[in-house]
C-alpha positions in Angstrom: 90.7 139.4 75.0 94.0 140.4 73.6 97.0 140.3 76.0 100.3 141.7 74.7 100.9 139.6 71.7 98.4 136.8 72.4 94.7 136.1 72.2 93.4 134.7 75.5 90.1 132.8 75.8 88.8 131.9 79.3 86.1 129.3 79.7 84.6 128.7 83.1 81.8 126.7 84.6 80.3 126.2 88.1 80.1 122.4 87.6 81.3 119.5 89.8 85.0 120.3 89.2 87.9 118.0 88.7 89.9 116.4 91.5 93.5 117.7 91.5 94.8 114.1 91.0 93.2 114.1 87.5 93.9 117.6 86.3 97.0 116.5 84.2 95.3 113.3 83.1 92.3 114.9 81.4 94.4 115.9 78.4 95.4 112.3 77.6 93.7 110.3 74.9 90.8 108.2 76.1 91.0 109.4 79.7 87.8 110.1 81.6 87.5 111.1 85.2 86.2 108.1 87.1 82.6 108.6 88.2 82.2 105.4 90.3 79.2 103.4 89.3 77.5 106.3 87.4 77.4 105.4 83.7 75.2 108.2 82.3 78.2 110.2 81.1 78.8 109.9 77.3 82.0 110.4 75.4 85.3 108.7 74.6 87.8 110.9 76.4 89.2 112.5 73.2 87.9 116.1 73.3 90.5 117.7 75.6 93.3 115.7 74.0 92.3 117.2 70.6 91.9 120.7 72.1 95.4 120.6 73.6 96.9 119.3 70.3 95.3 122.0 68.2 96.4 124.7 70.7 100.0 123.4 70.7 100.1 123.3 66.9 99.4 127.0 67.0 102.3 127.4 69.6 99.8 128.2 72.4 99.0 126.7 75.7 95.9 125.6 77.6 95.8 125.9 81.4 93.2 124.1 83.6 92.2 125.2 87.0 89.6 123.3 89.0 88.2 122.8 92.4 85.9 120.0 93.4 82.4 121.3 93.9 83.3 124.7 92.6 83.8 124.3 88.9 86.6 124.4 86.3 88.3 127.2 84.3 90.2 126.6 81.1 92.5 129.4 79.9 93.7 129.2 76.3 96.5 131.5 75.2 97.5 131.6 71.5 100.2 133.9 70.2 99.4 136.4 67.5 101.7 135.9 64.5 102.4 138.9 62.3 103.3 137.2 59.0 104.0 140.6 57.4 107.4 140.9 59.2 
């Protein structure tokens, strides 16, 4: 969707959600939300750190909203640059 002078992408799921205490942490390199003794989750905790970096390079922002047991929504907003001006 286009919003004023930005492109906005909203990604949402109905998954397990993220505890509020970890919402800011998930964008740090190598951070993974603790899952107790469950070890069937794969990954290195790099994906969201890379997403945020790429969005910031394009002068945008990524906003995370999450509720435990309800799911997570990521809103990505990237400004539209008119290079012709």
